[in-house]
C-alpha positions in Angstrom: -62.5 2.8 -143.6 -64.3 4.1 -146.7 -62.9 7.0 -148.7 -64.4 10.5 -148.0 -67.1 11.7 -150.4 -66.3 15.3 -151.3 -69.1 15.7 -153.7 -72.2 17.7 -152.7 -75.3 15.5 -152.3 -78.7 16.4 -153.7 -79.9 17.4 -150.2 -76.9 19.7 -149.8 -77.5 21.3 -153.2 -81.2 21.9 -152.3 -80.2 23.4 -149.0 -77.7 25.7 -150.8 -80.4 26.8 -153.3 -82.8 27.8 -150.5 -80.1 29.7 -148.5 -78.8 31.5 -151.6 -82.2 32.5 -152.7 -83.0 34.1 -149.3 -79.6 35.8 -149.1 -79.9 37.1 -152.6 -83.2 38.8 -151.7 -82.2 40.0 -148.2 -78.4 40.4 -148.2 -77.0 41.9 -151.3 -73.7 43.8 -150.8 -75.4 47.2 -151.0 -77.6 46.3 -148.0 -74.6 44.9 -146.1 -72.6 48.1 -146.7 -75.5 50.3 -145.7 -76.0 48.4 -142.5 -72.3 48.7 -141.6 -72.7 52.4 -141.4 -75.6 52.3 -138.9 -75.9 51.6 -135.2 -77.2 48.1 -135.9 -74.5 46.3 -137.9 -76.1 42.9 -137.4 -79.2 41.9 -139.4 -80.9 40.0 -136.6 -84.2 39.9 -138.6 -82.3 37.9 -141.3 -80.8 35.7 -138.7 -84.2 34.8 -137.2 -85.4 33.9 -140.7 -82.3 31.7 -141.3 -82.6 30.2 -137.9 -86.4 29.9 -137.3 -87.9 29.5 -140.8 -85.0 27.5 -142.5 -83.9 25.8 -139.2 -80.2 26.5 -140.0 -79.1 27.4 -136.4 -80.2 23.9 -135.2 -78.7 21.8 -137.9 -76.1 20.3 -135.5 -78.7 19.8 -132.7 -80.0 16.2 -132.3 -83.6 15.6 -133.2 -84.5 14.5 -129.7 -83.5 18.0 -128.6 -85.6 19.8 -131.2 -82.9 20.1 -133.8 -82.4 18.8 -137.4 -79.9 16.1 -136.4 -77.8 17.0 -139.5 -74.1 16.9 -139.8 -71.2 19.3 -140.5 -71.5 18.5 -144.2 -74.9 20.3 -144.4 -73.8 23.1 -142.2 -70.7 23.6 -144.3 -72.9 24.4 -147.3 -74.7 27.1 -145.2 -71.2 28.4 -144.2 -70.2 28.8 -147.8 -73.3 30.9 -148.6 -72.8 33.0 -145.5 -69.2 33.7 -146.6 -70.3 34.4 -150.2 -72.5 37.2 -149.0 -70.4 38.3 -146.0 -73.8 38.2 -144.2 -73.8 40.3 -141.0 -75.4 37.6 -138.9 -74.1 35.9 -135.7 -73.4 32.6 -137.5 -69.9 31.8 -136.0 -71.0 32.5 -132.4 -74.1 30.4 -132.8 -72.0 27.6 -134.2 -69.6 27.7 -131.3 -72.3 27.9 -128.7 -74.5 25.2 -130.2 -71.5 22.8 -130.5 -70.6 23.4 -126.9 -74.1 23.1 -125.4 -75.0 20.0 -127.4 -72.2 18.2 -125.5 -73.6 19.5 -122.2 -77.2 18.3 -122.5 -77.2 16.6 -119.1 -77.8 20.0 -117.6 -81.5 21.1 -117.5 -80.6 24.7 -118.2 -78.7 23.7 -121.4 -81.7 21.7 -122.7 -83.9 24.8 -122.0 -81.7 27.2 -123.9 -80.8 25.1 -127.0 -84.3 25.5 -128.6 -84.1 29.2 -128.1 -80.8 29.4 -129.9 -82.2 27.1 -132.6 -85.1 29.4 -133.4 -83.1 32.6 -133.2 -85.0 34.1 -130.4 -81.9 34.0 -128.2 -78.2 34.5 -129.1 -75.1 33.0 -127.5 -71.4 33.0 -127.8 -68.4 31.4 -126.2 -65.9 33.5 -124.2 -62.7 32.7 -126.1 -60.6 35.1 -128.1 -61.2 35.1 -131.8 -57.6 34.0 -132.4 -57.8 31.1 -130.0 -56.1 28.0 -131.4 -58.3 24.9 -131.2 -55.4 22.7 -130.1 -54.1 25.1 -127.3 -54.3 24.9 -123.6 -57.6 25.6 -121.7 -58.1 29.3 -121.1 -57.0 30.6 -117.7 -58.1 34.3 -117.7 -61.4 33.8 -115.8 -61.5 32.4 -112.2 -64.6 30.9 -110.5 -65.3 30.8 -106.8 -68.7 29.4 -105.7 -70.3 30.0 -109.1 -69.2 33.6 -109.2 -66.8 34.5 -112.0 -64.1 37.2 -112.2 -61.8 38.0 -115.1 -61.8 39.3 -118.7 -61.7 37.8 -122.2 -60.9 40.0 -125.2 -62.0 39.5 -128.9 -65.1 37.5 -128.1 -67.0 37.2 -131.4 -70.6 38.6 -131.7 -70.4 39.6 -128.0 -72.5 42.7 -128.3 -75.7 40.8 -129.4 -75.2 37.7 -127.1 -77.9 36.9 -124.5 -75.8 34.1 -123.1 -72.1 33.4 -122.9 -70.4 30.1 -122.2 -67.3 31.0 -120.2 -64.3 28.7 -119.8 -63.0 29.3 -116.3 -60.8 27.7 -113.6 -62.4 26.8 -110.3 -61.5 24.6 -107.3 -62.0 21.5 -109.4 -59.8 22.7 -112.3 -61.1 23.5 -115.8 -64.9 24.2 -116.1 -67.5 25.7 -118.4 -70.0 28.2 -117.0 -73.2 29.5 -118.6 -73.7 33.2 -117.9 -76.7 35.4 -118.7 -75.3 38.6 -120.0 -78.0 40.6 -118.2 -76.9 39.7 -114.7 -75.0 42.0 -112.4 -71.2 42.0 -112.9 -71.2 41.4 -116.6 -69.9 44.2 -118.9 -69.2 44.3 -122.6 -66.9 46.6 -124.4 -67.0 46.8 -128.2 -63.7 46.8 -130.2 -63.2 48.6 -133.5 -63.2 45.7 -135.9 -61.3 45.0 -139.1 -64.3 43.1 -140.4 -67.3 45.4 -140.3 -69.7 42.5 -140.8 -68.5 40.4 -137.8 -67.9 42.3 -134.6 -66.2 41.3 -131.4 -65.5 42.8 -127.9 -64.1 42.4 -124.5 -66.1 40.5 -121.8 -65.4 41.6 -118.2 -66.8 39.6 -115.3 -66.8 41.1 -111.8 -68.3 38.4 -109.4 -70.9 37.6 -112.1 -73.1 34.6 -111.3 -72.9 31.6 -113.7 -74.1 28.0 -113.8 -71.5 25.3 -114.2 -72.3 23.0 -117.1 -69.1 21.0 -117.4 -66.0 20.4 -115.4 -62.6 18.8 -115.5 -61.5 16.7 -118.5 -65.0 16.9 -119.9 -64.9 20.7 -120.0 -61.5 20.7 -121.8 -62.7 18.1 -124.4 -66.0 19.9 -125.1 -64.3 23.2 -125.6 -61.6 21.7 -127.8 -64.2 19.9 -130.0 -66.3 23.0 -130.4 -63.3 25.0 -131.5 -62.2 22.3 -133.9 -65.8 22.1 -135.4 -66.0 25.9 -135.8 -62.5 26.1 -137.4 -63.5 23.4 -139.9 -66.7 25.1 -140.9 -64.9 28.5 -141.0 -62.8 26.9 -143.9 -66.1 26.4 -145.8 -67.1 30.0 -145.2 -63.6 31.1 -146.5 -64.2 29.0 -149.7 -67.6 30.7 -150.2 -66.0 34.1 -150.0 -63.1 33.2 -152.2 -65.4 31.8 -154.8 -67.4 35.1 -154.7 -64.2 37.1 -155.2 -63.2 34.9 -158.2 -66.7 35.1 -159.8 -66.9 38.8 -159.4 -63.5 39.4 -160.8 -64.1 37.2 -163.8 -67.3 39.0 -164.6 -65.5 42.4 -164.3 -62.7 41.2 -166.6 -65.3 40.4 -169.3 -66.9 43.9 -169.2 -64.0 46.2 -168.4 -62.2 47.6 -171.5 -58.7 49.1 -171.6 -56.9 50.0 -174.7 -59.9 49.0 -176.7 -59.9 45.4 -175.4 -61.5 43.5 -172.5 -58.9 43.3 -169.7 -59.7 39.6 -169.5 -58.1 39.1 -172.9 -54.7 40.1 -171.6 -52.5 37.2 -170.8 -51.3 38.5 -167.4 -54.9 38.7 -166.2 -55.8 35.3 -167.6 -52.9 33.7 -165.7 -53.8 35.4 -162.4 -57.4 34.3 -162.7 -56.4 30.8 -163.7 -54.1 30.5 -160.7 -56.8 31.8 -158.4 -59.3 29.3 -159.9 -56.9 26.4 -159.1 -56.4 27.8 -155.6 -60.2 28.0 -154.9 -60.7 24.5 -156.3 -58.1 23.1 -153.9 -59.5 25.0 -151.0 -63.0 23.6 -151.7 -61.5 20.1 -151.7 -59.8 20.5 -148.3 -62.8 22.3 -146.8 -65.1 19.5 -147.9 -62.7 16.9 -146.5 -62.8 18.7 -143.1 -66.6 18.8 -143.1 -66.8 15.2 -144.1 -64.3 14.3 -141.3 -66.3 16.2 -138.7 -69.5 14.4 -139.9 -67.9 11.0 -139.6 -65.8 11.8 -136.5 -62.6 10.5 -138.0 -59.2 12.3 -137.9 -61.0 15.5 -137.4 -58.1 17.6 -136.0 -55.8 16.6 -139.0 -58.5 17.4 -141.6 -59.4 20.7 -139.9 -55.7 21.7 -139.6 -55.1 21.0 -143.3 -58.2 23.0 -144.2 -57.3 26.0 -142.1 -53.6 25.9 -143.1 -54.7 26.3 -146.8 -58.0 28.2 -146.8 -57.0 31.0 -144.4 -54.3 32.3 -146.7 -56.1 31.5 -149.9 -59.2 33.6 -149.0 -56.9 36.6 -148.4 -55.2 36.1 -151.8 -58.6 35.9 -153.5 -59.8 39.1 -151.8 -56.6 40.9 -152.7 -56.8 39.8 -156.3 -60.4 40.9 -156.4 -59.5 44.4 -155.2 -56.4 44.8 -157.4 -58.0 43.5 -160.6 -60.9 45.9 -160.2 -58.4 48.7 -160.3 -59.3 52.1 -159.0 -63.0 51.3 -158.4 -62.0 48.5 -156.1 -60.4 51.1 -153.8 -63.6 53.0 -153.2 -65.9 52.7 -150.2 -68.9 52.4 -152.5 -67.5 49.1 -153.8 -67.8 45.8 -151.9 -64.1 44.9 -152.2 -63.3 46.3 -148.8 -66.0 44.2 -147.2 -64.6 41.0 -148.7 -61.0 41.9 -147.8 -62.0 42.8 -144.2 -63.8 39.4 -143.7 -60.9 37.6 -145.4 -58.2 39.2 -143.2 -60.3 38.7 -140.0 -61.0 35.0 -140.8 -57.3 34.5 -141.6 -56.5 35.3 -137.9 -59.6 33.4 -136.5 -58.6 30.2 -134.6 -55.0 30.8 -135.4 -52.9 31.7 -138.4 -51.9 29.1 -141.0 -48.5 28.5 -139.5 -50.1 27.2 -136.3 -52.2 24.7 -138.2 -49.2 23.6 -140.2 -47.3 22.9 -137.0 -50.3 20.9 -135.8 -50.3 18.9 -139.0 -46.6 18.1 -138.4 -47.4 16.9 -134.9 -50.3 14.7 -136.0 -48.4 13.2 -138.9 -45.3 12.8 -136.9 -43.2 14.9 -139.2 -39.8 16.3 -138.0 -39.8 20.0 -137.0 -37.3 22.4 -138.5 
């Protein structure tokens, strides 16, 4: 087995440049903050540009299904840039939905919807709680009887803008995945006050809502697990992008902020904190790239993703906290982006399980003794 290549390829750097250019023009932090204070927190116009014009929503979709046929390596670069700008777009839900539906292409309805998700004209999500652990048991909160679903799922990411929801449910044959149109009778959505103003979630309630079964039994469990593992691995890349943004902004501020007649970056205590953060971000990038490479190659994916999440989910919070604290009083104001970065960091720290859960999974996979 060849060693993983953690360096960015020329294609990946070109992709990064295109995405960063668009986000710089359409998604600076002042625009994000302004949108958070309106009734339309998501920038769906930006998402349609990212999805339709740049083709980013269909990177993981095979070419024969109208996608780009790319891998998690390319998508991880996009995730970094999304995290860097805390872009208010339904990226995570699209990733979950696409990863699920690509594995269910034997169903005609699935093949019909995938191109619509790919061009951004339709939006989807998966009815799992935001804190669902990829390695956990199949969800049991929704029951299905003759294609009608009843139950509730809380903390479903990007639920308020979803046109379709993939619902894990239990029916007469056991575990199953159902595709539900959110406009049908019996579907209700309740928004939850979020910690992260740029990524919303809500509670999905189903009361005899009609759905179409797209996977069942062991296949349903495998497909959902792999989709969650993929999303968790790429979330680590998003966390790296956000942590890098916090580091860069703090270094720039330390060069221009003067205290006692000197740049605060000249003080040894500030230097040490920034150096420690630089080392942390560099390590986070390495494990996130390793996770993306493992997902692309399909080798030891759970171990690589568990390592990435165990490290990156805590590192991104430390980066956001250092960014806020080293900006001093200005960092505590609403008019500064520090709270946007901290909100996204704390939210992502809880997404797909806390670091301790992933460390436990590492121990299981590496056959390490438990305390």
